[in-house]
MIVEXSE-107157 format. One record per residue (C-alpha): residue number from 1; y, x, z. Coordinates in steps of 0.1 Angstrom, whole numbers, plus 5000, padded with zeros to 4 digits. Layout:
<pts>
k;v;u;w
NUM;Y;X;Z
...
</pts>
This chain:
<pts>
k;v;u;w
1;2092;6125;1159
2;2094;6088;1167
3;2098;6080;1130
4;2067;6100;1121
5;2047;6083;1149
6;2059;6049;1137
7;2049;6056;1101
8;2015;6067;1112
9;2010;6036;1133
10;2022;6014;1105
11;1999;6031;1080
12;1969;6027;1104
13;1977;5990;1110
14;1979;5985;1072
15;1946;6003;1067
16;1930;5982;1094
17;1945;5950;1079
18;1931;5959;1045
19;1896;5965;1060
20;1897;5931;1078
21;1908;5913;1046
22;1880;5930;1027
23;1854;5922;1053
24;1866;5885;1054
25;1863;5883;1016
26;1828;5899;1016
27;1816;5875;1043
28;1831;5845;1025
29;1814;5856;0993
30;1780;5860;1010
31;1783;5825;1026
32;1791;5805;0994
33;1755;5795;0988
34;1751;5781;1024
35;1785;5765;1027
36;1794;5753;0992
37;1761;5743;0975
38;1755;5707;0964
39;1720;5694;0971
40;1701;5664;0986
41;1667;5678;0994
42;1663;5692;1029
43;1653;5729;1028
44;1663;5732;0991
45;1678;5767;0997
46;1650;5783;1018
47;1626;5795;0991
48;1617;5832;0987
49;1593;5851;0965
50;1574;5862;0995
51;1566;5826;1004
52;1551;5817;0970
53;1515;5805;0968
54;1504;5804;0932
55;1485;5772;0923
56;1469;5788;0892
57;1472;5818;0869
58;1498;5801;0847
59;1521;5796;0877
60;1515;5832;0889
61;1527;5844;0854
62;1558;5822;0857
63;1565;5836;0892
64;1561;5872;0878
65;1585;5864;0850
66;1610;5850;0875
67;1608;5882;0896
68;1614;5903;0864
69;1645;5882;0856
70;1657;5886;0892
71;1654;5924;0888
72;1675;5922;0856
73;1702;5902;0875
74;1703;5929;0902
75;1710;5956;0877
76;1741;5939;0863
77;1774;5957;0868
78;1805;5945;0886
79;1842;5949;0877
80;1869;5963;0900
81;1873;5930;0918
82;1836;5928;0926
83;1828;5901;0900
84;1794;5904;0883
85;1798;5912;0846
86;1777;5906;0814
87;1755;5879;0829
88;1729;5858;0811
89;1713;5823;0812
90;1679;5817;0826
91;1660;5786;0816
92;1631;5771;0838
93;1615;5743;0818
94;1586;5720;0826
95;1574;5687;0841
96;1587;5674;0875
97;1573;5690;0906
98;1558;5722;0890
99;1580;5746;0910
100;1610;5752;0887
101;1636;5747;0914
102;1616;5767;0939
103;1615;5797;0916
104;1651;5793;0906
105;1661;5794;0943
106;1638;5824;0948
107;1659;5842;0922
108;1691;5832;0939
109;1680;5843;0973
110;1666;5876;0960
111;1699;5884;0942
112;1720;5873;0972
113;1701;5895;0996
114;1694;5926;0974
115;1723;5929;0950
116;1741;5963;0953
117;1773;5946;0966
118;1780;5911;0981
119;1778;5883;0955
120;1785;5846;0956
121;1756;5823;0947
122;1757;5786;0943
123;1732;5758;0940
124;1743;5726;0922
125;1724;5694;0918
126;1737;5681;0884
127;1728;5645;0893
128;1749;5646;0925
129;1778;5663;0907
130;1777;5636;0880
131;1779;5609;0907
132;1812;5625;0919
133;1824;5628;0883
134;1819;5591;0877
135;1836;5581;0910
136;1865;5606;0910
137;1890;5584;0893
138;1886;5557;0919
139;1878;5576;0951
140;1899;5604;0965
141;1870;5619;0984
142;1849;5620;0953
143;1877;5637;0934
144;1881;5663;0961
145;1844;5671;0961
146;1842;5672;0923
147;1873;5693;0919
148;1861;5718;0946
149;1826;5721;0931
150;1840;5727;0896
151;1862;5755;0910
152;1832;5770;0929
153;1811;5769;0897
154;1838;5787;0878
155;1842;5815;0904
156;1806;5821;0916
157;1787;5851;0904
158;1754;5833;0901
159;1750;5795;0897
160;1718;5775;0897
161;1722;5742;0878
162;1693;5720;0890
163;1676;5693;0870
164;1698;5694;0838
165;1691;5663;0817
166;1684;5639;0846
167;1722;5631;0847
168;1717;5616;0813
169;1681;5604;0810
170;1657;5596;0839
171;1625;5601;0820
172;1612;5618;0789
173;1604;5585;0771
174;1639;5571;0773
175;1662;5598;0760
176;1699;5589;0759
177;1729;5607;0745
178;1753;5619;0773
179;1784;5597;0777
180;1819;5610;0775
181;1823;5617;0812
182;1790;5636;0814
183;1796;5655;0782
184;1831;5666;0794
185;1817;5677;0827
186;1789;5697;0812
187;1811;5713;0786
188;1835;5724;0813
189;1807;5738;0834
190;1790;5758;0806
191;1823;5769;0790
192;1834;5783;0823
193;1801;5801;0827
194;1802;5820;0794
195;1793;5856;0800
196;1783;5848;0836
197;1748;5845;0852
198;1735;5809;0852
199;1701;5796;0861
200;1691;5762;0847
201;1661;5740;0856
202;1651;5711;0835
203;1623;5686;0828
204;1632;5684;0791
205;1624;5704;0760
206;1649;5720;0736
207;1643;5692;0710
208;1650;5666;0737
209;1683;5684;0746
210;1693;5679;0710
211;1691;5642;0715
212;1713;5644;0746
213;1740;5669;0740
214;1765;5678;0713
215;1764;5713;0696
216;1793;5726;0718
217;1772;5721;0750
218;1739;5733;0734
219;1755;5765;0722
220;1767;5773;0757
221;1736;5764;0778
222;1705;5774;0758
223;1694;5811;0762
224;1692;5832;0731
225;1667;5855;0746
226;1631;5842;0749
227;1625;5866;0778
228;1649;5845;0799
229;1630;5813;0793
230;1602;5803;0817
231;1580;5774;0805
232;1559;5757;0830
233;1529;5746;0809
234;1495;5737;0822
235;1507;5738;0858
236;1498;5710;0883
237;1524;5696;0906
238;1533;5724;0930
239;1550;5699;0953
240;1518;5677;0957
241;1496;5708;0960
242;1516;5720;0990
243;1514;5687;1008
</pts>
C-alpha cells in the first residue's frame, strides 16, 4: 500500500512539475517582445490597430491591408513544440514618418494577443543591431548583446526588422552597397528566418535594394507575394500629423 501511495504521489509531483515547466515556457514566450526587443524610440511597442487615426484614404487602405495580413498570420499552424510554421515575409515600404513602423507593430501586437497559442514576437532596430555588429570584436558587452539578439531572431515566431536599408545608406540620394560586416549580418538574419514570419519596414524601393545587397540577401528578404507588400505612396508624414 505504501508503494502504491508513493507512486501516486510521485506521479502527481511529476505532473505538477510538467505543468509548471509548461507555464514558465508559455510566460517566457509571451514576454519576449517586451523583454528582448531592440529599439531606441520610447513607446515603440505600444501601437495597436484600435489606436490608428487615418491621415487620408491611402493610409486607411494601408491599415486595412495590414489588418488582413495580421489575420493571415493568426491562421498559421504550429508544430508539436508550439513553433509557428509556414510563415511569410511582409514588406512595409515608403518614405520616413508615414506610419510603416506603427503598422508593423500593430501587426505584432495583434498576433501576440490573439494568436491561438502563445507566440514569441520580437522588434529589432536594424541600425542598432548593426552598431553592435561593428563593435562586437572589440567590446565584450556589444558581443553579448549582438549574440543574444541573433539567437532571439533565429528562435522568435514573429520578427519585425525595422528600417532595413538605413544600416547601409542614410538617405535615398546616397545609396551605398552594404559592407562585409553588414552583408554577413543580414544574410545570417534572413537565412535563419526562411519559412518563418518576418515583417520588414524600409524607406527604400526594390530597385534601391539591388544597389545595396547581393542576390543571396535579396532572395531571402523580398516577398514573392504582392499581397504581402504594403506601399505607402501619397501619404503625408503620420508622425508630424500626430504632433
